[in-house]
C-alpha positions, 0 to 999 in steps of 0.5 A: 521294028522287031515282030514276034509271032505267038509271043509270051507276055509273061516277061512283059507284065509285072504280075508274071502271068503266063498269057500270050499274044498273037503278035508283038511289035517292038517299035524302035523308032517313033516314025514306025508308028505311022508305018504300022498305021499304013499296014492297018495294024491299028484297024484291028485288035491291038494294045499299046503295052509299056512296062506291063506294070499296070495291066492284068491280062485275064486271057491270051491276047488275040491281037497285036501288042505294040511296045515302044522300045525307043529311048532317049533323054534330051535337054530342050530348054533351060532358064535360070530356074528350070530345065526342060527334058524331052524324053522318049516313050520307051525310056524306063521311068527309073532311068529318068529318075536316075538322070534327075538325081545325077543332075540335081533336077527337082520335081519328080523325086517323090515318084522314085521306084514307080515301075514302067516306062515314061510314055505310060506316065501321063496316061495314068497321071502316076502319083505317089507321096503327095506328087502327081506327074502332071505337076511336072509335065509340060507337053506330051507328043505322039500320033493320033492313030485314026487321022495319022496326025502328030499331036503336041498337047500342052498340060492343059490339053491332057486334062489330067485328073486323079489317076486320069487323063484325056488318054483314058477317055476320048483318046483311049486306044486312039493315041500313041505317045512318043515323047513327054517334055518335063519342066524340072526345077534347078532349086529345091521345091520339096513336097513333104505332105505325106506323113510317112515320108516326113516321119522317115526323114525325122527318124533319120535325123535328116534335113530334106535334100533331093537324095535324102528324099529319094532314099527315104521314099525308096525305103518306105516303098520297099517296106510296103510293096513287094519286090516284083522280081519275086512276087507278081503285082501291079503296084496299087491295084485300086484307086483311092475312092473320092466321096462327097463331104456328106458320105465322108461325115456318115462314114466317119461316124462309123470309122473314127480313125478314117484316113482322108485327104482333101479332094477337088470340089469339096469332096474327100479322098479316102485310103482304099488300103485302109478300107480293104484292111478293115474289111479283113483282106490284108494278108488274105490269100486264095491259093496263089492270089491274094492281098499283100500282107504289108499293103492292103492296096496291093494284089499279088501273084505268089507264084502260080496264080491264074488270071481268074484267081486274081480277078476273083480276089479283086471282085471279092475285095470290091464286094466286101468293101461296098458291103461294109462301108458303102464305098465302091472301089475301082481298079487302077489297073487295066484289066484285059 
């Protein structure tokens, strides 16, 4: 493992905020997690940081940042219809998608372009363009930090929900994910329910294929989301809110063009970006912090925004949406 004292976190968060941590530990092998546990690292303040694409540091972190730096993609099973890939937590999500495209493996292509590491994917149950990562996850392995026991959870055990999992509740801060096993299809099983994706395929006159879908989604994402190498952000900052059918019907009476999607238990998922835009925040900025002008779901650092300025924009957006629509937005990003 590699240990750095008084480390800058600016290269490790996609908001590009200039926070620091007391210590950073780069874990280069899964067995080192137990070694850190034996040293008592997880008995004091710590945070497991993946690619930093879903976190907002509001201040310097006075504890230890633990970062998985071990990589690898291994085929561990195969039948006539599918392939099982066991992927290390430190593997870049983009590299896993490249592997799938090169090897004609289907299931994750709608999630191309999402920044971050593989180990973070099940925690958040990342999703985009009609697909959630839970649809392809078979098992999640790791270490329970309190008992120092290894775990190997099935998909059901992970209790996946919308941007949710067991790792965000009773196991929050208590589990270190080391490997994720995916089951991917050998034959096409496209998900084209997202309108912008279907429209882009039609505009190009393309038939659905693994590479065509990946190309279209990449272009659609790039048209809506900032280049994080130039403009700091953490992707979608807010979850799409889920309301009851009665709340939806009442709001629809006031907002006839309300965008909605079916949700479990008869509820309705709303488009947070649309509500933020209708509240007048799309493209608005307060200093170097603001709401991206091409996608209202994204809060951005235009250069030298402070954490407090990002938080201020977040709070004002939540207040205005609640005031105008009676809908409470919740951040998708981890705010520390």
